[in-house]
N, C-alpha and C positions, 0 to 999 in steps of 0.2 A: 127446681132442679137440685138434686142432692150433689154435694161436692165433698171430696175426700182428699187427704194428703197424708203422707208418712214422711217424717224427717228424722234422720239419724245424725247425731252430733257426737263426735269423738273428743274425749278430754285427755289431758296429759297423763292422768292416772285414774284408777278405779275409785280411789278415795275422793278425787275431785268430782267425778260423776255422781257419787253418792251424796256429796255435800249439796250439789246443785239440785238433785232429785228431791232431797229432803226440804230444801227451801221452796221448791215448786209445789209441794203437796197441798198447801192450803188453797192455792189457785185451782187445782184440779178437783178438789172436793166440793166446791160451790161455784158454779158458773153464773156470772152476772146476767146471762141471757140464755134463752132456750134455743137460740138460732144455731149454736154450735156446742160441741162437746170435744174434750181432749182426754185421751188416756196416755199416761206416761209410764214407761218402764225402763229399767237399766239392764244392760248386758255387758258385763265386765267394765270397760272404760267408755262405754257409749250410753247415751240416753236416746230412746226412741219415742217419738211423739206421734200419736195417731189422731188426726183431726177429722171430724165429721161435721158438716154444716148444711143448713137448708139451702144455701145459695153461695155463689162464689164470693160475694162481698163479705158475708159473714166468715167464710173460710179465710180470706185474706186478713181480715181484722184479727181473727184468733191467732193465726200464724205470726203476724206482726207483734202482737202482745207477748206471746210466749218467747219468741226470739229476743225481744227487748229485755224481758225479765231474765232470761238465761245469760245474756250478755252482761247485765248489771250484776247478777249474782257472781258470775265468774270473775269479773273485774274487781269486785269487792273482796273476794277470797284471795286473789292475787295480791292486792294491795296489803291486806292484813298479813299475809305470809311474808311479804317483803319487809314490812315494818318489824315483824317478829324475827326476821333474819333466817327464815326457813326456806 
């Protein structure tokens, strides 16, 4: 059974969305498994993720991984900016 999902995430700025997108690119270029694929694009201050998987378990795992990476990237950017005083 094929499973699909689309997730849109809005960021505080277009620059932050671009930073997160650039950090995610290596993950989207080589998938560790053939059970799922992810396409990512940016529209203004949003990142849109398109997930396709062979089954619901693979879809869930893929979504969890990407959301975790996005959270870590965004937290890191926030921390760096606060240290820099920006």
